[in-house]
C-alpha positions as CSV (number, residue, x, y, z in Angstrom):
1,M,81.8,64.4,94.0
2,D,84.8,64.5,92.6
3,I,85.8,68.2,91.6
4,T,88.0,68.8,88.4
5,I,90.2,72.5,88.3
6,L,91.7,73.5,85.2
7,G,94.5,76.2,86.6
8,I,96.0,79.0,84.5
9,E,99.1,81.3,85.2
10,S,100.6,84.4,83.3
11,S,101.3,87.1,86.0
12,C,104.8,87.2,85.2
13,D,107.0,85.3,82.4
14,D,106.1,81.8,82.8
15,T,103.4,80.5,81.3
16,S,101.8,77.8,83.2
17,A,98.7,75.6,82.7
18,A,97.8,72.5,85.9
19,V,95.2,70.4,86.7
20,L,93.9,69.1,89.5
21,R,91.4,66.5,90.9
22,N,90.2,68.2,94.4
23,T,93.3,69.2,95.7
24,T,95.5,66.2,94.1
25,L,97.6,67.1,91.4
26,L,97.2,65.4,87.8
27,S,99.3,67.9,85.7
28,N,101.5,70.8,86.1
29,V,102.9,72.2,83.0
30,I,105.3,75.7,82.9
31,A,107.2,77.0,80.0
32,S,110.1,79.6,81.0
33,Q,111.1,82.3,78.7
34,A,114.8,82.4,78.4
35,V,114.6,86.1,76.3
36,H,114.7,88.2,79.6
37,Q,118.1,86.6,80.4
38,K,120.5,88.8,78.5
39,Y,118.1,91.6,79.4
40,G,119.2,91.6,83.1
41,G,115.1,91.6,83.9
42,V,111.6,90.9,82.7
43,I,111.1,93.1,79.7
44,P,106.9,92.9,79.7
45,E,106.5,93.8,76.2
46,L,108.6,90.5,75.3
47,A,107.3,88.5,78.1
48,S,103.1,88.9,77.0
49,R,103.8,87.8,73.3
50,A,106.0,84.6,74.8
51,H,102.8,84.3,76.6
52,Q,100.6,84.3,73.2
53,Q,103.0,81.5,71.6
54,N,103.5,79.4,74.5
55,I,99.6,79.4,76.3
56,I,97.9,77.2,73.7
57,P,100.7,74.0,73.6
58,V,100.7,74.6,77.7
59,V,97.2,74.2,78.8
60,D,96.8,71.6,76.1
61,T,99.8,69.7,77.3
62,A,98.6,69.7,80.8
63,L,95.1,68.2,79.8
64,K,97.0,65.7,77.6
65,E,99.5,65.0,80.9
66,A,96.5,64.9,83.6
67,G,94.4,62.3,80.7
68,I,91.6,64.0,80.8
69,T,89.2,66.1,77.8
70,I,87.7,70.0,78.3
71,D,84.9,68.6,79.0
72,K,86.0,66.6,82.2
73,V,87.2,70.3,83.6
74,D,84.4,71.6,86.5
75,A,85.9,75.0,86.4
76,I,89.2,77.2,85.3
77,A,90.9,79.3,87.7
78,F,93.0,81.7,86.1
79,T,95.4,84.6,87.9
80,R,94.1,88.2,87.7
81,G,96.5,89.6,89.3
82,P,99.0,91.2,91.0
83,G,101.9,90.8,88.0
84,L,102.8,92.5,84.2
85,L,99.1,94.0,83.1
86,G,100.6,92.4,79.4
87,S,101.3,89.1,80.8
88,L,98.2,88.8,83.0
89,L,96.0,90.3,79.8
90,V,96.9,87.0,77.6
91,G,95.7,84.6,80.7
92,V,92.8,86.0,81.5
93,S,91.7,86.5,78.1
94,F,92.5,82.7,77.1
95,A,90.6,82.1,80.6
96,K,87.8,83.4,79.1
97,G,87.4,82.2,75.6
98,L,87.9,78.8,76.9
99,S,84.8,79.1,79.5
100,I,82.7,81.0,76.4
101,A,83.3,78.0,73.8
102,N,83.3,74.9,76.8
103,N,80.5,76.8,79.3
104,I,82.9,76.0,82.3
105,P,82.7,78.5,85.0
106,L,85.9,80.6,85.9
107,V,87.8,81.4,89.3
108,E,89.8,84.7,89.5
109,V,92.3,83.8,92.3
110,N,95.2,86.7,93.6
111,H,98.5,84.9,92.8
112,L,100.0,86.1,96.1
113,Q,96.9,83.7,97.7
114,G,98.0,80.9,95.5
115,H,102.0,81.3,96.6
116,I,100.3,80.2,100.0
117,L,97.8,77.9,99.2
118,S,100.8,76.0,97.3
119,H,100.9,74.2,100.8
120,F,97.9,72.0,99.9
121,V,97.9,70.9,96.7
122,D,99.2,66.9,97.1
123,M,100.5,64.7,94.8
124,P,99.0,61.5,93.2
125,D,101.0,59.1,95.1
126,R,101.3,61.1,98.7
127,E,99.6,63.4,100.6
128,L,101.9,66.9,101.7
129,P,102.0,68.1,105.5
130,H,99.6,71.4,105.7
131,P,99.7,73.6,108.3
132,D,96.7,74.0,110.2
133,F,94.5,77.3,110.6
134,P,95.1,79.7,111.9
135,F,98.9,79.7,110.6
136,L,101.7,82.3,109.6
137,C,102.9,82.5,106.0
138,L,106.3,84.6,104.9
139,L,105.4,84.9,101.7
140,V,108.5,86.0,99.9
141,S,109.0,86.9,95.9
142,G,110.4,88.8,93.2
143,G,108.4,91.7,93.6
144,H,106.7,91.1,97.6
145,T,107.8,90.5,100.5
146,Q,104.8,89.7,103.4
147,I,103.4,87.9,106.6
148,V,100.3,86.7,106.1
149,R,97.8,85.8,108.2
150,V,95.6,82.8,106.9
151,D,92.6,81.7,108.4
152,S,91.5,79.7,106.3
153,P,92.0,78.8,102.3
154,N,89.8,82.1,101.5
155,K,90.6,84.2,104.3
156,M,93.9,86.0,104.9
157,E,95.4,89.2,106.5
158,I,99.0,90.6,105.6
159,I,100.0,92.0,109.1
160,G,103.6,92.8,107.2
161,T,104.7,94.1,103.9
162,T,107.5,95.8,102.5
163,I,107.6,99.8,102.2
164,D,109.8,99.4,99.5
165,D,112.3,96.7,97.9
166,A,111.3,93.4,98.4
167,A,113.9,90.4,99.6
168,G,114.0,88.9,96.0
169,E,114.5,92.1,94.9
170,A,117.4,92.9,96.8
171,F,118.9,89.6,95.4
172,D,118.6,90.5,91.7
173,K,119.7,93.9,92.3
174,C,122.9,93.2,93.9
175,A,123.7,90.5,91.8
176,K,123.3,92.8,88.6
177,V,126.1,95.1,90.5
178,M,128.6,92.4,91.2
179,G,127.9,91.4,87.5
180,L,126.0,87.9,87.7
181,P,123.3,86.7,85.5
182,Y,119.8,87.2,85.7
183,P,117.9,85.8,87.8
184,G,120.6,86.5,90.4
185,G,119.0,84.9,93.7
186,P,119.9,81.3,92.5
187,I,123.5,82.1,91.7
188,I,124.4,84.4,95.1
189,D,122.7,81.4,97.0
190,R,125.0,78.8,95.3
191,L,128.0,80.8,95.7
192,A,126.9,82.1,99.6
193,K,127.7,78.3,100.3
194,E,131.3,79.2,99.5
195,G,131.6,82.2,101.3
196,N,131.9,83.7,105.1
197,A,128.5,84.4,105.7
198,K,130.7,87.3,108.7
199,A,132.6,89.0,106.1
200,F,131.1,91.8,105.7
201,K,128.1,94.2,107.5
202,F,125.3,95.3,105.6
203,A,123.1,97.8,106.8
204,K,119.5,96.4,108.7
205,P,116.6,98.8,108.5
206,H,115.0,100.1,111.2
207,V,111.0,100.8,110.3
208,E,107.7,102.4,111.8
209,G,105.8,99.2,111.0
210,E,106.0,96.3,114.0
211,F,105.9,92.9,111.3
212,D,106.9,95.3,107.7
213,Y,110.0,95.3,106.6
214,S,112.5,97.7,103.8
215,F,115.0,96.5,101.9
216,S,116.3,99.5,99.8
217,G,118.6,100.5,102.3
218,L,120.4,97.1,102.6
219,K,120.7,97.3,98.9
220,T,122.4,101.0,99.1
221,S,124.6,99.8,101.6
222,F,126.1,97.3,99.7
223,L,126.1,99.2,96.8
224,Y,128.4,101.9,98.6
225,T,130.2,99.3,99.9
226,L,131.6,97.8,96.4
227,R,131.9,101.5,95.0
228,D,134.1,102.3,98.4
229,A,136.5,99.2,98.1
230,V,137.0,99.0,94.1
231,K,138.3,102.4,94.1
232,E,140.8,100.6,96.4
233,N,141.1,97.5,94.5
234,P,139.7,97.2,91.2
235,N,139.4,93.0,91.4
236,F,137.9,93.2,94.7
237,V,134.2,92.1,93.5
238,E,135.8,89.0,92.1
239,E,138.3,88.6,94.5
240,N,135.1,88.5,97.6
241,K,132.4,87.3,95.1
242,A,131.3,84.3,97.4
243,D,132.2,86.2,100.7
244,L,129.6,88.8,99.3
245,C,127.2,86.5,98.4
246,A,127.2,84.7,101.9
247,S,127.2,88.0,103.9
248,L,124.4,89.5,101.8
249,Q,122.4,86.2,102.0
250,N,122.5,86.2,105.8
251,T,121.9,89.6,106.2
252,I,118.1,89.4,103.9
253,I,117.3,85.9,106.3
254,E,118.5,87.9,109.6
255,I,116.0,90.5,108.7
256,L,113.0,88.0,107.3
257,L,113.6,86.2,110.0
258,D,113.4,88.8,112.8
259,K,109.9,90.2,112.1
260,L,108.7,86.5,111.4
261,I,109.5,85.9,115.0
262,K,108.1,88.8,116.3
263,A,105.1,88.1,114.4
264,S,104.7,84.5,115.9
265,K,105.7,86.0,118.8
266,S,102.7,88.6,119.3
267,T,99.8,86.3,117.7
268,G,100.6,82.8,119.5
269,I,100.8,80.9,116.0
270,K,103.3,78.4,115.9
271,D,102.6,76.8,112.7
272,I,104.9,78.8,110.3
273,A,105.0,78.3,106.4
274,I,107.3,80.2,103.9
275,A,106.4,80.9,100.2
276,G,107.4,82.4,96.9
277,G,110.1,82.2,94.5
278,V,112.8,83.2,97.6
279,S,111.4,80.4,99.8
280,A,113.7,77.8,97.3
281,N,117.1,79.7,99.0
282,S,118.2,77.1,100.6
283,G,120.3,79.5,103.5
284,L,116.3,80.6,104.5
285,R,115.0,76.9,104.3
286,N,117.8,76.0,106.8
287,A,117.4,78.5,108.9
288,I,113.7,78.6,109.3
289,M,114.0,75.0,110.0
290,E,116.3,76.0,112.7
291,A,114.4,79.1,114.0
292,G,111.5,76.0,114.6
293,K,113.6,73.6,116.4
294,R,114.5,76.5,118.7
295,R,111.1,78.0,119.3
296,G,108.4,75.2,118.9
297,W,107.5,75.8,115.6
298,R,105.9,73.5,113.2
299,T,107.3,74.3,110.1
300,F,106.3,73.9,106.4
301,L,108.8,74.5,103.5
302,P,107.1,74.4,99.6
303,E,108.6,71.7,97.6
304,L,111.0,73.5,95.1
305,K,108.6,73.0,91.8
306,F,106.0,75.1,93.8
307,T,108.1,77.6,94.8
308,T,108.3,79.3,91.2
309,D,105.2,80.7,89.4
310,N,103.1,77.4,88.5
311,A,99.8,76.8,87.9
312,A,99.0,74.2,90.6
313,M,99.1,76.9,93.2
314,I,96.4,78.8,91.1
315,A,94.0,75.9,90.7
316,V,94.8,74.8,94.8
317,A,93.6,78.7,95.4
318,G,90.7,78.1,92.9
319,Y,89.2,74.8,94.0
320,Y,88.9,77.0,97.7
321,R,87.2,79.4,95.8
322,Y,84.9,77.1,93.6
323,M,83.5,75.1,96.6
324,T,82.3,78.3,98.3
325,G,80.7,79.2,94.9
326,E,83.2,82.3,94.4
327,L,82.9,82.3,90.7
328,S,84.0,85.1,88.6
329,S,82.1,87.2,85.6
330,L,83.2,87.4,82.1
331,D,83.7,91.2,82.0
332,V,86.7,90.8,85.1
333,S,89.7,92.3,83.8
334,P,93.4,91.7,85.1
335,V,94.6,94.1,87.5
336,A,98.7,94.8,87.9
337,R,98.5,95.8,91.6
338,I,97.8,94.0,94.8
339,Q,95.6,97.3,96.0
340,D,93.3,96.8,93.1
341,L,92.2,93.1,93.9
């Protein structure tokens, strides 16, 4: 019997709703928030207000594009966390109201697990390649950098994580220092293609955890390089912007791959996936494909539309939880931190 899942995602600054029939995507609607760009980062209060404005039309559009009515939905999957508490509260509250009004079961989803399971969303006209279990996933987003061992859709283990800044934060914060608009990651990726990745050397971390990450030292090294150079030449950043971006991006990619390679060797797992917003970075995508060719990996890159926050990944994660009977009660509350999930 086919199962229809409505997914709702509101963890940060994108309001999204999607409809899946089993794992096949019927619709995926996203309303982004341009209001944060002039502030150089997401303003939580503005984000939650925008979610309140967007969530009804976004869900309505997703149902219409899928060609179904709410009474045909078997379960509502929603992001419980981690994320911005105010933003999460909008999605969780809306999902509860929709559940009560239509007598539809609820399924809570860990946002980060949703990113990982985006590899199992199929398109109506084609089935996308899926990794086999177990596989390793390098999860790289604005706030999280992790290596996750995935033994099944509902059984995952974090074997490496960042002890401070995430890779996405390093991109965005260094971009801000250079005067680039928010979000800085895509702009650095574009400029890096025009620069010399070996032009500058930045600090690489040495942390105790075998598979753990750190990006605060890299960020500080980048800042000091710019500070000292600008003292000598006020136009340094403008004159060297492409080389700075290329060198920064290359360093971040080397740090990410170094630990991922170690994790693959240690576990013997050679199905390797990446997920999260930073997995859209063209340099990282190319580097992991090249590493895979050299090391005999089967590598899996998400379609670009599934790299950023979206409800399709929440719906597919909800589908797997629903199929094992993992339903949520109406007293569930959103949580901001991954430790509380």
